[in-house]
C-alpha atoms as a printed R data frame, in Angstrom:
    type eleno elety resid chain resno       x       y       z
1   ATOM     1    CA   MET     A     1 111.739 108.444  95.599
2   ATOM     2    CA   PRO     A     2 110.641 111.472  97.669
3   ATOM     3    CA   LEU     A     3 107.082 111.937  98.827
4   ATOM     4    CA   GLN     A     4 104.827 113.986  96.617
5   ATOM     5    CA   ASP     A     5 104.352 117.655  97.525
6   ATOM     6    CA   ILE     A     6 103.038 117.523 101.099
7   ATOM     7    CA   THR     A     7 101.882 121.147 100.922
8   ATOM     8    CA   LEU     A     8  99.022 120.274  98.572
9   ATOM     9    CA   ASN     A     9  95.555 119.913 100.030
10  ATOM    10    CA   ARG     A    10  94.286 116.356  99.693
11  ATOM    11    CA   CYS     A    11  91.181 114.366 100.515
12  ATOM    12    CA   HIS     A    12  92.701 112.854 103.642
13  ATOM    13    CA   GLU     A    13  95.698 113.373 105.848
14  ATOM    14    CA   ASP     A    14  96.538 109.675 106.146
15  ATOM    15    CA   PHE     A    15  98.592 109.331 102.976
16  ATOM    16    CA   TYR     A    16 101.631 108.478 105.038
17  ATOM    17    CA   ASP     A    17 103.687 106.720 102.403
18  ATOM    18    CA   GLN     A    18 104.764 107.168  98.807
19  ATOM    19    CA   MET     A    19 102.485 104.434  97.498
20  ATOM    20    CA   ARG     A    20  99.287 106.011  98.841
21  ATOM    21    CA   LEU     A    21 100.310 109.519  97.844
22  ATOM    22    CA   GLU     A    22 101.161 108.462  94.313
23  ATOM    23    CA   TYR     A    23  97.918 106.526  93.927
24  ATOM    24    CA   HIS     A    24  95.859 109.497  95.093
25  ATOM    25    CA   ASP     A    25  97.762 112.113  93.110
26  ATOM    26    CA   LYS     A    26  98.335 110.214  89.866
27  ATOM    27    CA   TYR     A    27  95.550 107.677  89.491
28  ATOM    28    CA   TRP     A    28  92.468 107.870  91.715
29  ATOM    29    CA   GLY     A    29  89.817 110.015  90.071
30  ATOM    30    CA   THR     A    30  91.999 110.832  87.063
31  ATOM    31    CA   PRO     A    31  89.898 110.334  83.908
32  ATOM    32    CA   SER     A    32  91.420 107.703  81.659
33  ATOM    33    CA   LYS     A    33  90.540 106.392  78.228
34  ATOM    34    CA   ASN     A    34  93.636 104.233  78.045
35  ATOM    35    CA   VAL     A    35  92.111 100.829  77.328
36  ATOM    36    CA   ARG     A    36  94.891  98.889  79.003
37  ATOM    37    CA   ARG     A    37  94.592 100.962  82.154
38  ATOM    38    CA   LEU     A    38  90.815 100.524  82.115
39  ATOM    39    CA   PHE     A    39  91.200  96.757  81.808
40  ATOM    40    CA   GLU     A    40  93.997  96.616  84.369
41  ATOM    41    CA   PHE     A    41  92.043  98.574  86.969
42  ATOM    42    CA   LEU     A    42  88.908  96.494  86.333
43  ATOM    43    CA   SER     A    43  91.008  93.391  86.937
44  ATOM    44    CA   LEU     A    44  92.575  94.759  90.118
45  ATOM    45    CA   SER     A    45  89.168  95.930  91.353
46  ATOM    46    CA   GLY     A    46  87.841  92.410  90.938
47  ATOM    47    CA   MET     A    47  90.872  91.053  92.761
48  ATOM    48    CA   GLN     A    48  90.086  93.383  95.659
49  ATOM    49    CA   ALA     A    49  86.735  91.703  96.404
50  ATOM    50    CA   GLY     A    50  86.861  90.762 100.083
51  ATOM    51    CA   LEU     A    51  90.384  92.152 100.469
52  ATOM    52    CA   ASN     A    52  92.133  95.409 101.319
53  ATOM    53    CA   TRP     A    53  92.802  97.595  98.267
54  ATOM    54    CA   TRP     A    54  96.384  98.360  99.285
55  ATOM    55    CA   MET     A    55  97.167  94.649  99.476
56  ATOM    56    CA   VAL     A    56  96.150  94.383  95.821
57  ATOM    57    CA   TRP     A    57  97.796  97.636  94.718
58  ATOM    58    CA   LYS     A    58 101.147  96.543  96.179
59  ATOM    59    CA   LYS     A    59 101.058  93.640  93.749
60  ATOM    60    CA   ARG     A    60 100.307  95.810  90.721
61  ATOM    61    CA   ASP     A    61 103.694  95.324  89.070
62  ATOM    62    CA   ALA     A    62 103.498  91.562  89.568
63  ATOM    63    CA   PHE     A    63 100.050  91.485  87.960
64  ATOM    64    CA   LYS     A    64 101.220  93.589  85.014
65  ATOM    65    CA   LEU     A    65 104.130  91.247  84.420
66  ATOM    66    CA   ALA     A    66 102.079  88.071  84.811
67  ATOM    67    CA   PHE     A    67  99.205  89.296  82.616
68  ATOM    68    CA   ASP     A    68 101.310  90.577  79.702
69  ATOM    69    CA   ASP     A    69 100.857  94.206  80.728
70  ATOM    70    CA   PHE     A    70  97.103  93.650  80.409
71  ATOM    71    CA   GLU     A    71  97.146  93.437  76.634
72  ATOM    72    CA   ILE     A    72  93.512  92.482  76.176
73  ATOM    73    CA   THR     A    73  93.819  90.249  73.116
74  ATOM    74    CA   LYS     A    74  96.633  88.247  74.698
75  ATOM    75    CA   VAL     A    75  94.775  87.767  77.973
76  ATOM    76    CA   ALA     A    76  91.559  86.814  76.174
77  ATOM    77    CA   ASN     A    77  93.425  83.981  74.451
78  ATOM    78    CA   TYR     A    78  95.159  82.490  77.478
79  ATOM    79    CA   SER     A    79  95.297  78.702  77.462
80  ATOM    80    CA   GLN     A    80  94.363  76.547  80.431
81  ATOM    81    CA   ASN     A    81  98.071  75.932  81.006
82  ATOM    82    CA   LYS     A    82  98.701  79.677  81.198
83  ATOM    83    CA   ILE     A    83  95.800  80.111  83.623
84  ATOM    84    CA   LEU     A    84  97.164  77.298  85.804
85  ATOM    85    CA   GLU     A    85 100.555  79.022  85.768
86  ATOM    86    CA   LEU     A    86  98.913  82.235  86.999
87  ATOM    87    CA   ILE     A    87  97.040  80.413  89.751
88  ATOM    88    CA   GLN     A    88 100.345  78.960  90.958
89  ATOM    89    CA   ASN     A    89 102.207  82.297  90.827
90  ATOM    90    CA   LYS     A    90 103.103  83.153  94.427
91  ATOM    91    CA   LEU     A    91 103.494  86.841  93.599
92  ATOM    92    CA   LEU     A    92  99.786  87.147  92.752
93  ATOM    93    CA   ILE     A    93  96.570  86.657  94.675
94  ATOM    94    CA   ARG     A    94  96.102  83.006  93.857
95  ATOM    95    CA   ASN     A    95  92.341  82.853  93.620
96  ATOM    96    CA   LYS     A    96  91.267  80.592  90.772
97  ATOM    97    CA   THR     A    97  87.852  82.201  90.336
98  ATOM    98    CA   LYS     A    98  89.255  85.728  90.241
99  ATOM    99    CA   ILE     A    99  92.053  84.852  87.833
100 ATOM   100    CA   ASN     A   100  89.614  83.103  85.504
101 ATOM   101    CA   SER     A   101  87.379  86.176  85.689
102 ATOM   102    CA   ILE     A   102  90.168  88.369  84.295
103 ATOM   103    CA   VAL     A   103  90.474  86.125  81.244
104 ATOM   104    CA   ASN     A   104  86.699  86.035  80.866
105 ATOM   105    CA   ASN     A   105  86.445  89.812  81.135
106 ATOM   106    CA   ALA     A   106  89.109  90.277  78.459
107 ATOM   107    CA   GLN     A   107  86.999  88.122  76.150
108 ATOM   108    CA   ARG     A   108  83.896  90.192  76.963
109 ATOM   109    CA   ILE     A   109  85.774  93.412  76.255
110 ATOM   110    CA   LEU     A   110  86.709  92.204  72.776
111 ATOM   111    CA   LEU     A   111  83.033  91.597  72.058
112 ATOM   112    CA   LEU     A   112  82.325  95.286  72.728
113 ATOM   113    CA   GLU     A   113  84.489  96.489  69.853
114 ATOM   114    CA   ASP     A   114  81.909  95.983  67.109
115 ATOM   115    CA   GLU     A   115  79.131  97.627  69.105
116 ATOM   116    CA   TYR     A   116  81.005 100.509  70.737
117 ATOM   117    CA   GLY     A   117  84.400 100.706  69.080
118 ATOM   118    CA   GLY     A   118  86.231  99.789  72.260
119 ATOM   119    CA   PHE     A   119  86.034  99.328  76.012
120 ATOM   120    CA   ASP     A   120  86.772 102.998  76.617
121 ATOM   121    CA   GLU     A   121  83.843 104.130  74.476
122 ATOM   122    CA   TYR     A   122  81.587 101.601  76.180
123 ATOM   123    CA   LEU     A   123  82.430 102.784  79.692
124 ATOM   124    CA   TRP     A   124  82.439 106.488  79.008
125 ATOM   125    CA   HIS     A   125  79.081 106.494  77.243
126 ATOM   126    CA   PHE     A   126  77.474 105.885  80.645
127 ATOM   127    CA   VAL     A   127  78.542 109.376  81.739
128 ATOM   128    CA   GLY     A   128  78.201 111.137  78.398
129 ATOM   129    CA   ASN     A   129  81.999 111.151  77.939
130 ATOM   130    CA   THR     A   130  82.354 113.664  80.773
131 ATOM   131    CA   PRO     A   131  83.470 112.793  84.310
132 ATOM   132    CA   LYS     A   132  80.792 113.139  86.951
133 ATOM   133    CA   VAL     A   133  82.086 115.492  89.659
134 ATOM   134    CA   ASN     A   134  80.642 115.109  93.148
135 ATOM   135    CA   PHE     A   135  80.920 117.684  95.908
136 ATOM   136    CA   TRP     A   136  81.868 115.946  99.124
137 ATOM   137    CA   GLN     A   137  83.016 117.890 102.175
138 ATOM   138    CA   GLN     A   138  86.113 116.690 104.014
139 ATOM   139    CA   ASN     A   139  84.149 114.779 106.650
140 ATOM   140    CA   ASP     A   140  81.483 113.353 104.360
141 ATOM   141    CA   ILE     A   141  81.264 109.600 104.065
142 ATOM   142    CA   VAL     A   142  81.076 108.730 100.385
143 ATOM   143    CA   PRO     A   143  78.451 106.023  99.791
144 ATOM   144    CA   ALA     A   144  79.674 102.624  98.628
145 ATOM   145    CA   VAL     A   145  77.434 102.789  95.556
146 ATOM   146    CA   LEU     A   146  76.084 105.721  93.541
147 ATOM   147    CA   ASP     A   147  74.918 106.169  89.965
148 ATOM   148    CA   PRO     A   148  76.045 105.259  87.395
149 ATOM   149    CA   ALA     A   149  77.570 102.183  89.060
150 ATOM   150    CA   GLU     A   150  74.265 100.326  89.295
151 ATOM   151    CA   GLU     A   151  73.562 100.814  85.595
152 ATOM   152    CA   ILE     A   152  77.074  99.843  84.515
153 ATOM   153    CA   SER     A   153  77.110  96.809  86.790
154 ATOM   154    CA   LYS     A   154  73.754  95.582  85.538
155 ATOM   155    CA   ASP     A   155  74.824  95.934  81.919
156 ATOM   156    CA   MET     A   156  78.191  94.264  82.466
157 ATOM   157    CA   ILE     A   157  76.624  91.325  84.278
158 ATOM   158    CA   HIS     A   158  74.159  90.967  81.408
159 ATOM   159    CA   ARG     A   159  77.118  90.842  79.011
160 ATOM   160    CA   GLY     A   160  78.814  88.091  80.986
161 ATOM   161    CA   PHE     A   161  81.445  90.038  82.917
162 ATOM   162    CA   LYS     A   162  82.492  88.643  86.303
163 ATOM   163    CA   PHE     A   163  83.303  90.398  89.576
164 ATOM   164    CA   CYS     A   164  81.408  93.489  88.527
165 ATOM   165    CA   GLY     A   165  78.803  93.994  91.243
166 ATOM   166    CA   PRO     A   166  77.733  97.580  92.001
167 ATOM   167    CA   THR     A   167  80.157  98.105  94.898
168 ATOM   168    CA   ILE     A   168  83.134  96.847  92.896
169 ATOM   169    CA   ILE     A   169  82.099  98.915  89.896
170 ATOM   170    CA   TYR     A   170  81.673 102.096  91.918
171 ATOM   171    CA   ALA     A   171  85.177 101.741  93.350
172 ATOM   172    CA   TYR     A   172  86.382 101.010  89.832
173 ATOM   173    CA   ILE     A   173  84.804 104.040  88.170
174 ATOM   174    CA   GLN     A   174  86.183 106.204  90.971
175 ATOM   175    CA   SER     A   175  89.656 104.861  90.265
176 ATOM   176    CA   VAL     A   176  89.538 105.526  86.504
177 ATOM   177    CA   GLY     A   177  87.862 108.900  86.784
178 ATOM   178    CA   LEU     A   178  84.357 108.350  85.427
179 ATOM   179    CA   VAL     A   179  83.422 109.751  88.819
180 ATOM   180    CA   ASN     A   180  85.495 112.369  90.640
181 ATOM   181    CA   ASP     A   181  84.946 111.873  94.358
182 ATOM   182    CA   HIS     A   182  87.860 113.973  95.550
183 ATOM   183    CA   ARG     A   183  86.743 116.151  98.452
184 ATOM   184    CA   ILE     A   184  86.134 119.866  98.047
185 ATOM   185    CA   GLY     A   185  89.458 121.505  98.854
186 ATOM   186    CA   CYS     A   186  91.529 118.648  97.476
187 ATOM   187    CA   PHE     A   187  93.776 119.836  94.667
188 ATOM   188    CA   LYS     A   188  92.279 117.150  92.410
189 ATOM   189    CA   HIS     A   189  88.636 118.007  93.008
190 ATOM   190    CA   GLY     A   190  86.921 118.936  89.767
191 ATOM   191    CA   LYS     A   191  89.908 118.124  87.546
192 ATOM   192    CA   ILE     A   192  88.524 116.405  84.477
193 ATOM   193    CA   ASP     A   193  91.461 116.436  82.066
194 ATOM   194    CA   PHE     A   194  91.982 113.041  80.489
195 ATOM   195    CA   ASP     A   195  95.224 111.158  81.053
196 ATOM   196    CA   MET     A   196  96.034 108.690  78.288
197 ATOM   197    CA   SER     A   197  99.135 107.297  79.999
198 ATOM   198    CA   ARG     A   198  99.355 104.073  81.958
């Protein structure tokens, strides 16, 4: 597959391979209300804790296959045997605590349906259903945590979610577009059109 259009202005100049270009251009900062994508990216964000993001992202297809394409109801009902199978899967990051957290978080998401109508409605209500657009210059260092990550993290922890500290949640809401932290001049800065695809 050829590289994405290299003539476009982007946040950084170090997108030296197809994987990084595609992630930047297609996913990072693109607002999504696709519940499976929201759950998938929450799960991958939790997996990243203490690790390099690209190490996790390279395993995305393996995670999707192992976790039934992140179908929330299926994951929420995984048996202990299924969880053990996941922990032993050499294609994944075999961290027992993190894998158990994905199952736990699926169960917590299901509990949100009565109160909010779905995980998407729950998340997006924190930003009034409109992406928050920041205005970073090319050389600015984006803080590790900004609002509304603290508020979301606190609420999720209260509801029993795991691996949802403020730093993880800020990276997560950047990735699914609640916050647009693309630099000024990047072709994706300020784009707030929702993408319902996976």
